[in-house]
C-alpha positions as CSV (number, residue, x, y, z in Angstrom):
1,X,99.1,-115.2,98.9
2,X,100.7,-115.1,102.4
3,X,103.7,-116.8,103.9
4,X,103.1,-120.0,105.9
5,X,103.5,-118.2,109.3
6,X,101.2,-115.3,108.2
7,X,98.5,-117.9,107.3
8,X,98.9,-119.7,110.6
9,X,98.6,-116.4,112.5
10,X,95.6,-115.3,110.5
11,X,93.7,-118.6,111.2
12,X,94.5,-118.3,114.9
13,X,92.4,-115.1,115.0
14,X,89.3,-116.8,113.4
15,X,86.5,-118.6,115.1
16,X,86.1,-122.4,115.2
17,X,83.9,-122.5,112.2
18,X,84.8,-120.3,109.2
19,X,83.3,-119.1,106.0
20,X,84.7,-119.1,102.4
21,X,85.5,-115.4,102.7
22,X,87.3,-116.0,106.0
23,X,89.5,-118.6,104.3
24,X,90.2,-116.2,101.4
25,X,91.3,-113.4,103.8
26,X,93.4,-115.7,105.9
27,X,95.3,-117.2,103.0
28,X,95.6,-114.0,100.9
29,X,93.6,-115.6,98.1
30,X,90.5,-114.4,96.2
31,X,87.1,-116.0,97.0
32,X,87.0,-117.5,93.5
33,X,90.3,-119.3,94.2
34,X,89.0,-120.8,97.4
35,X,85.8,-121.8,95.6
36,X,88.0,-123.6,93.1
37,X,89.6,-125.6,95.9
38,X,86.1,-126.5,97.3
39,X,84.8,-127.6,93.9
40,X,87.7,-129.4,92.4
41,X,89.7,-130.9,95.4
42,X,87.8,-133.8,97.0
43,X,90.2,-133.7,100.0
44,X,89.1,-130.2,101.0
45,X,87.2,-130.2,104.3
46,X,83.4,-130.3,104.1
47,X,80.9,-128.3,106.1
48,X,81.2,-128.5,109.8
49,X,78.2,-126.5,111.1
50,X,74.7,-125.7,110.0
51,X,74.3,-123.1,107.3
52,X,73.0,-119.6,107.9
53,X,71.1,-118.7,104.8
54,X,73.6,-119.3,101.9
55,X,76.7,-119.1,104.1
56,X,78.5,-122.4,104.6
57,X,80.9,-123.1,107.5
58,X,84.0,-125.3,107.7
59,X,86.3,-126.3,110.6
60,X,89.1,-123.8,111.1
61,X,91.5,-126.5,112.2
62,X,90.8,-128.9,109.4
63,X,91.0,-126.2,106.7
64,X,94.3,-125.0,108.1
65,X,95.7,-128.5,108.2
66,X,94.6,-129.1,104.6
67,X,96.2,-125.8,103.5
68,X,99.6,-126.5,105.2
69,X,99.8,-129.8,103.4
70,X,99.6,-128.2,99.9
71,X,102.8,-127.5,97.9
72,X,101.8,-123.9,97.3
73,X,102.0,-123.3,101.1
74,X,105.8,-123.9,101.2
75,X,107.7,-120.8,102.1
76,X,110.4,-121.5,99.6
77,X,107.9,-121.4,96.7
78,X,108.6,-118.5,94.3
79,X,105.5,-116.3,94.5
80,X,104.1,-112.9,95.5
81,X,106.5,-112.4,98.3
82,X,109.2,-112.0,95.7
83,X,107.3,-109.2,93.9
84,X,109.9,-106.6,94.9
85,X,112.7,-108.6,93.2
86,X,110.5,-109.2,90.1
87,X,109.5,-105.5,89.9
88,X,113.1,-104.5,89.9
89,X,113.9,-106.7,86.9
90,X,110.9,-106.2,84.6
91,X,110.6,-103.4,82.0
92,X,106.9,-103.1,81.1
93,X,105.9,-101.0,78.0
94,X,102.9,-99.4,79.7
95,X,103.3,-96.6,82.3
96,X,99.8,-97.1,83.7
97,X,98.2,-100.5,84.2
98,X,95.1,-102.3,85.5
99,X,95.3,-105.0,88.1
100,X,95.2,-107.7,85.4
101,X,98.0,-106.0,83.5
102,X,100.1,-105.6,86.6
103,X,99.6,-109.3,87.5
104,X,100.8,-110.3,84.0
105,X,103.9,-108.1,84.2
106,X,104.8,-109.5,87.7
107,X,104.0,-113.1,86.8
108,X,101.3,-113.6,89.5
109,X,97.6,-113.9,89.6
110,X,95.3,-110.8,89.8
111,X,94.3,-112.1,93.3
112,X,97.9,-111.7,94.5
113,X,97.9,-108.0,93.4
114,X,94.4,-107.4,94.9
115,X,95.6,-108.9,98.2
116,X,98.2,-106.1,98.5
117,X,95.5,-103.5,97.5
118,X,92.9,-104.8,100.0
119,X,95.3,-105.0,102.9
120,X,97.0,-101.7,102.3
121,X,94.1,-99.2,102.0
122,X,94.5,-95.4,102.5
123,X,93.6,-94.4,106.0
124,X,94.3,-97.9,107.3
125,X,98.1,-97.9,107.0
126,X,100.9,-95.4,106.8
127,X,102.1,-96.6,103.3
128,X,99.0,-97.5,101.3
129,X,99.1,-99.2,97.9
130,X,99.0,-96.7,95.0
131,X,95.5,-95.7,94.1
132,X,94.0,-96.3,90.7
133,X,92.7,-93.5,88.4
134,X,89.2,-93.3,87.0
135,X,90.0,-96.1,84.5
136,X,91.2,-98.5,87.2
137,X,94.9,-98.0,86.2
138,X,97.8,-97.4,88.4
139,X,101.2,-95.8,87.8
140,X,103.9,-98.5,87.3
141,X,106.6,-96.3,88.8
142,X,104.5,-95.9,92.0
143,X,103.6,-99.6,92.2
144,X,107.2,-100.6,91.6
145,X,108.4,-98.2,94.3
146,X,105.7,-99.5,96.7
147,X,106.7,-103.1,96.2
148,X,110.4,-102.3,96.8
149,X,109.4,-100.4,100.0
150,X,107.2,-103.4,101.1
151,X,110.4,-105.4,101.4
152,X,112.5,-102.5,102.6
153,X,110.4,-100.3,104.9
154,X,111.3,-96.9,106.3
155,X,113.8,-97.2,109.3
156,X,112.0,-97.4,112.6
157,X,112.4,-94.5,115.1
158,X,114.8,-94.8,118.0
159,X,114.1,-94.8,121.7
160,X,113.5,-91.0,121.7
161,X,110.8,-91.4,119.0
162,X,112.8,-89.8,116.2
163,X,114.4,-91.3,113.1
164,X,118.1,-90.9,112.4
165,X,118.5,-88.7,109.3
166,X,121.6,-90.5,108.1
167,X,119.7,-93.8,108.1
168,X,116.6,-92.2,106.4
169,X,118.8,-90.5,103.8
170,X,120.5,-93.9,102.9
171,X,117.0,-95.4,102.7
172,X,115.8,-92.6,100.4
173,X,118.8,-93.1,98.0
174,X,118.7,-96.9,98.0
175,X,117.4,-97.3,94.5
176,X,118.4,-93.9,92.9
177,X,120.5,-95.5,90.2
178,X,117.9,-98.1,89.2
179,X,116.9,-98.1,85.5
180,X,118.8,-95.0,84.6
181,X,118.1,-95.6,80.9
182,X,114.3,-95.8,81.4
183,X,112.7,-92.3,81.5
184,X,109.3,-91.6,83.0
185,X,107.0,-89.1,81.4
186,X,108.0,-86.5,84.0
187,X,111.5,-86.8,82.6
188,X,112.7,-88.8,85.6
189,X,114.2,-92.2,85.7
190,X,112.5,-95.0,87.6
191,X,115.2,-94.7,90.3
192,X,114.4,-91.0,90.7
193,X,110.7,-91.7,90.8
194,X,111.5,-94.2,93.6
195,X,113.3,-91.4,95.5
196,X,110.2,-89.2,95.2
197,X,107.8,-91.9,96.3
198,X,110.1,-92.8,99.3
199,X,110.2,-89.1,100.3
200,X,106.4,-89.0,100.1
201,X,106.2,-92.1,102.3
202,X,108.5,-90.5,104.8
203,X,106.5,-87.3,105.0
204,X,103.3,-89.3,105.6
205,X,104.7,-90.4,109.0
206,X,105.9,-86.9,109.9
207,X,109.5,-86.9,108.5
208,X,110.6,-83.7,106.9
209,X,112.6,-84.2,103.7
210,X,114.3,-80.9,102.7
211,X,113.1,-79.8,99.2
212,X,116.5,-78.2,98.6
213,X,118.3,-81.5,99.3
214,X,115.9,-83.3,96.9
215,X,116.5,-80.6,94.2
216,X,120.2,-81.2,94.4
217,X,120.0,-84.9,94.3
218,X,117.5,-84.9,91.4
219,X,119.4,-82.1,89.6
220,X,116.2,-80.0,89.5
221,X,116.9,-76.3,90.0
222,X,113.3,-75.2,90.8
223,X,112.2,-76.4,94.2
224,X,108.6,-75.7,93.2
225,X,108.9,-78.6,90.7
226,X,110.1,-80.8,93.6
227,X,107.2,-79.7,95.7
228,X,104.7,-80.5,92.9
229,X,106.2,-83.9,92.5
230,X,105.9,-84.6,96.2
231,X,102.3,-83.6,96.1
232,X,101.7,-85.9,93.1
233,X,100.4,-83.0,91.0
234,X,100.5,-83.4,87.2
235,X,103.0,-81.4,85.2
236,X,101.7,-78.2,83.5
237,X,103.7,-78.7,80.4
238,X,104.7,-81.7,78.3
239,X,107.4,-82.3,75.7
240,X,106.2,-81.2,72.2
241,X,108.0,-84.2,70.5
242,X,108.7,-87.7,71.8
243,X,110.4,-90.8,70.6
244,X,108.4,-94.1,70.4
245,X,108.7,-95.4,74.0
246,X,108.0,-92.0,75.7
247,X,105.3,-91.3,73.1
248,X,103.5,-94.6,73.8
249,X,103.5,-93.8,77.5
250,X,102.2,-90.3,77.0
251,X,99.3,-91.5,74.9
252,X,98.5,-94.6,76.9
253,X,99.6,-97.0,74.2
254,X,102.3,-99.7,73.9
255,X,105.4,-99.3,71.8
256,X,104.1,-102.2,69.6
257,X,100.9,-100.2,68.9
258,X,102.9,-97.1,67.9
259,X,105.0,-99.2,65.5
260,X,101.9,-100.9,64.1
261,X,100.3,-97.5,63.4
262,X,103.5,-96.4,61.7
263,X,103.7,-99.5,59.5
264,X,100.0,-99.8,58.7
265,X,98.7,-96.2,58.3
266,X,101.0,-95.0,55.5
267,X,100.3,-92.2,53.0
268,X,100.3,-94.7,50.1
269,X,97.1,-96.4,51.4
270,X,95.4,-93.8,53.7
271,X,94.3,-90.3,53.2
272,X,95.0,-89.7,56.9
273,X,98.3,-91.4,57.6
274,X,100.0,-91.7,61.0
275,X,102.0,-88.6,61.7
276,X,105.6,-88.8,60.4
277,X,108.7,-88.9,62.6
278,X,111.7,-86.5,62.3
279,X,115.4,-87.4,62.0
280,X,115.5,-88.3,65.7
281,X,112.5,-90.7,65.4
282,X,110.4,-88.3,67.4
283,X,106.8,-87.2,66.6
284,X,104.7,-84.3,67.7
285,X,102.6,-85.4,70.7
286,X,99.6,-83.3,69.9
287,X,99.6,-84.3,66.3
288,X,99.6,-88.0,67.3
289,X,96.9,-87.5,69.9
290,X,94.7,-85.7,67.3
291,X,95.2,-88.5,64.8
292,X,94.3,-91.1,67.4
293,X,91.1,-89.3,68.2
294,X,90.2,-88.8,64.5
295,X,90.7,-92.5,63.9
296,X,89.0,-93.7,67.1
297,X,92.2,-95.1,68.6
298,X,92.1,-93.0,71.8
299,X,89.4,-92.6,74.5
300,X,87.7,-89.2,74.4
301,X,88.8,-88.5,78.0
302,X,92.4,-88.4,76.8
303,X,91.8,-85.8,74.1
304,X,91.9,-82.7,76.3
305,X,88.2,-81.9,75.4
306,X,85.5,-82.1,78.0
307,X,83.4,-85.3,77.6
308,X,79.7,-85.0,76.9
309,X,77.5,-85.4,79.9
310,X,75.7,-88.7,80.3
311,X,73.0,-89.9,82.7
312,X,74.6,-90.9,86.0
313,X,72.4,-94.0,86.6
314,X,70.7,-96.2,83.9
315,X,68.4,-99.2,83.8
316,X,69.6,-102.5,82.2
317,X,68.7,-101.7,78.6
318,X,70.2,-98.2,78.2
319,X,73.1,-99.2,80.4
320,X,73.9,-102.1,78.0
321,X,73.7,-99.7,75.0
322,X,75.9,-97.1,76.7
323,X,78.7,-99.6,77.4
324,X,78.5,-101.7,74.2
325,X,77.0,-104.8,75.9
326,X,73.9,-106.8,75.5
327,X,71.1,-106.8,78.1
328,X,71.8,-110.5,78.6
329,X,75.4,-109.8,79.5
330,X,74.3,-107.2,82.1
331,X,71.9,-109.7,83.6
332,X,74.6,-112.5,83.5
333,X,77.1,-110.2,85.4
334,X,74.3,-109.4,87.9
335,X,73.6,-113.1,88.6
336,X,77.2,-114.4,88.5
337,X,79.4,-111.8,90.2
338,X,77.7,-111.6,93.6
339,X,79.3,-110.5,96.9
340,X,78.9,-114.0,98.4
341,X,81.4,-115.4,95.9
342,X,83.5,-112.5,94.6
343,X,85.7,-109.8,96.3
344,X,84.7,-107.4,93.5
345,X,81.0,-108.0,92.8
346,X,79.0,-106.4,90.0
347,X,77.8,-102.9,91.1
348,X,74.4,-103.2,92.9
349,X,71.2,-101.6,91.5
350,X,68.9,-99.1,93.3
351,X,65.2,-99.4,93.9
352,X,64.6,-98.2,90.3
353,X,66.7,-101.1,88.9
354,X,69.3,-98.5,87.8
355,X,73.1,-98.6,88.3
356,X,75.8,-95.9,88.3
357,X,77.2,-96.0,84.8
358,X,80.7,-94.9,85.9
359,X,80.8,-97.6,88.7
360,X,79.8,-100.2,86.1
361,X,82.4,-99.0,83.6
362,X,85.2,-99.1,86.1
363,X,84.1,-102.7,87.2
364,X,84.1,-103.8,83.5
365,X,87.6,-102.4,83.0
366,X,88.9,-104.0,86.3
367,X,87.5,-107.4,85.3
368,X,88.4,-107.2,81.6
369,X,84.7,-107.3,80.5
370,X,84.7,-104.2,78.4
371,X,85.4,-104.4,74.6
372,X,89.0,-103.5,73.8
373,X,88.0,-100.3,71.9
374,X,86.5,-98.9,75.0
375,X,89.2,-99.7,77.6
376,X,91.8,-97.1,76.5
377,X,94.4,-99.8,75.9
């Protein structure tokens, strides 16, 4: 969702007669949200020009006038534009989240999150929205930092084309003290993670942030570790034992799940109980991961063992079996989630009626269509 002025400016760039997708892009909504207005609000403007195939056209001026009369178009409405303030306040249990999970944490719709993703793509802007991993999940520390930067961008260069280091330094350190009691899996606080992400954003536009200075601020002696963090490369080593919150993040679980396993899978009732904790309430990370794998509580891709190879493209029946669906579900997704109505349509099939299994799996995860036992959550 965009501000009132942003919507007016977006409509000004559109032609006289506009499509449903045009309306969605101009207002920052998803196509399904606009379809909901069309279907359920009798005051929404009707078609104003002949159709072209299945594409319908409506009057630009009338749609804009209708939109500006709605209560959700008011600038003082609490919504996605306050995401930075919300991100600063919330304390999610998960370190990596899907679009739906991020939306739930931030108290907005998935379409509001997707709006930021769509409009801030790598290669199209200097500070893109954090990218998702192969499971459609994004780092909370990176998303949080991006939302804060969205409201507090890097200082602009002066008349000579350079940025003042004193201003940039103050900007880099702006949130350093945030969430000092909440430790990331790298051993950094959220405030320290924000500093790293701001330094990366500054370097993307040509600023040089001295690694020695970052090492001193972060209290990290080895500048090679700082260089690795700036590159976004994973750590080579991990703590052998972790307490519940850090353990949950390291294993892709919630703290509630860790506590549930602890209470439920006890030695009195199970031959393979959940690994015990020590006097500091910490557990051996590798022992826990091995237990999760043995008991089908963790995806194979998180076990450290190479996954078995699978066919890259499959027809409807083997595709359904591979993903734990029915053939009817696959066909329903194909008919329902089409590009004319959805920003994220079901992956298309090739001439052999086959689809890329990884693309389909990612789509299922993004849209919460995959059974819980296969999502990794």
